[in-house]
C-alpha positions, 0 to 999 in steps of 0.5 A: 182047701187045697189051691195048689193046682199045677197045669197038669192039673187043671187041665186032667180035672177041667171039665172042658179038656184039653180038647175042646179048648184046643177045637174052640181055638181051631173054631175061632181061626177058622172064621177069623181066616173066613173073614179076613179073606174077604172084609169087605162084604156086606154083614148082617147088623144087630138088628133090622136097620131102616137105613144101609147108606150114609151122606155126611154133609160136613160144612169146615169151619163151622156154618153160621146157623143164626143167619141161617136156622135158628132164628132169634127174634131176641137176639135181632132185638138187643143188637149191639147191646153188652151180653149178659155176664151170666153167659159169659163167666167162667167160658173161654173163646178162641178169639174173644174176651171182654165183654162182646156186643151180641149181634142179632143176624142181619139176614130175614127170617120166615117160617116154611113148610107145614112144618113152620121151619124157620129158615133165612134167605141166604138158603133159598132153594132149601126153603122148599124141601123145609118139610124133607128137614129134620133140625137138631138145634141143641147140640153141643160140645166140648171143643171150640177149636176145629180139628179137636171139634172134627175129630170128636165129630167123626171119630169119638174122640178130641186125639188123634187116632182114633177111628172114624165114623164111616171106618165103623160102619165099614168094620161093622156092615161091610160093602153092597159095593165089591168093585168099589171101596166102602168109605169115600170122602170128596173134599171141594173149595180146595181145603181139607179140614182142619183134621185132615185125612184123619176125618176118614183114617181107619185108626186102628182099626185093619186098613181095609176099613180107612175112607179113600180120598176121591177126586172129581178133578183129575185122577179120581184116586190117586196112584190106582191107573197103571205107571207109563209103560204098565199094560193092563196085562201086565199090572195082573200078571205083578199083582198076581205074583204079590198075592202068591207071596202075600198068601204064603206069608199069611199062612205061615204067620196068620197076620189080619193086615196080610190078608186086608193088604191082598183084598186091597190090591184086588180092589185097586185092580177093579177099581181102575174100572170102576172109579172112573165110570162111577166118578164121570159125571158126564153120562147124567141127563143134562138136566140132573147136572144143571139141578145140582149146578155142576160143572164135568171136569170141576171141582166142586161141591155141587160135583161131589153131592151128584157125585154122592148120589151115584156111589151111594147108588153104586152100594157105596156105604158111607160117603163124606163130604167136606167143602170148607170156607163156612169158619164166618170171622167177618175177617173178610168179605168173604168172612161175613155173615150179610152178603158173604153167607148168601155167596158161601150159600149159593154153592151148598143151598141147590146142591143139597136141595137137587140131592134130597129130591133126586135121592128121594125120585130114586127111591133112595131115600129112605134108606139113605141117611143124609145129615147137615152141620159144622163140628161146632157154631157160632157166636151170638156175638160180634167176635173180639177181632172184627167188633171195630171192622164194617165186617160182621163175624161169629168167634166159634160157639161149643155150647149149642148149633143147629144140625139138619138130618134127612132121609134113612128112618129121620122124622121130616119135618119136625124140629128137635131141642132149642137153643135159648133166647139168646143163642148162648146155650142148650135150652132143651133137650141137649144133643152131643155128638157121641148121642148123633154117633150112635143114632146114625148106627141104630138107624143101620142097624147096630147097636153102638155098645155092641160095636167093638174093637178090641186095641191094647187090652181094651175094648174100643168103640165109636161113641167112647163111654157115652152116647144116648140114641135120639129115638124121639127124631126116629120113625 
């Protein structure tokens, strides 16, 4: 058989012909142009969604779940005993070596709600809504340092450079708000998460989908306000001139990032009016402000919780809250798991409870996913550096930890998975961050294996080559 076929023979004899190939290329280009003309327009999900928005409450540093939600009476009974060697063999810990001693919780636990959820005295407000929460007590990760664990949780990879979860969501669904970013990050307690703004960065996806950090104190978004000496009319004329130049470049070069730049400039202009309004919590009734424990003009997690509700109410697709100060090693009085933990929990307990009540009252909870948790857990033994201190602390612990979800299609009042009797390892139904990501995307109507982006010759996705939807926790 003759296999020496030239390009001329192929184009003459192929079934579709060169005309059809050219037509397909033109149609693809037109479709791409329509998409880049307004990349944040709302898009249909892969299948009917149960949720429209996400509020992710990240307790940066990772809270001591064994002292808040995962009660271990056997660990309390064996407090002070040396850790069993079988639990330590072949494992590395961030700040502990040798044979540490088991540490039972000093917090008092009881069961709450019809579902009988175990919760400690550190969260008296959350206990009142126990039947709204879906606990996952079998989370685990491979990463035991903060930045890689946060990157894995929010970008699907422990290495820098991947798009964040909120970026993937807005890339897949767009945004219902055309005057606000589709993805907003809020930071409290004065410090960024260890992975920095990579937790809300766009990676290799178009930059229009990256998270925008807003502030509850000072200018809500840096560099959006007009500079001194520039009026609104002058800003409009400047943007019109830039748009014309960018349109000229886009028509000549066809670079999709040029279209993205045009849309970003226009969004920034619209944000000058929309952002100050949505970030002004003094517009809320005083009882609502008091319910959250918010303080207008301040920078706090409570303020950010109230802002999160205002943002999803206005169509923002993904709101990510990062609150620093949950790294309870016992290195100081504010980082120990007795009174120090109760003090820190006061900054989030009341605010999150008010947020869930508020969303439910406004009919938003059914369509809004709320997730609470850290990047890993805390150890069931005393941390090595503070083993002889008066302050009780726990080391990083990737092998098992607890988070909770609420609304947006999660089953309320249930517990999924469990750690073993000492809280060392997952005892049943393990859940990896990739599984959590796949489940969040599923509730938003996105099939995680289909939400891909071609980059450097490979189709990338949030869950990489992993992830399973945890259907048992879904309505």
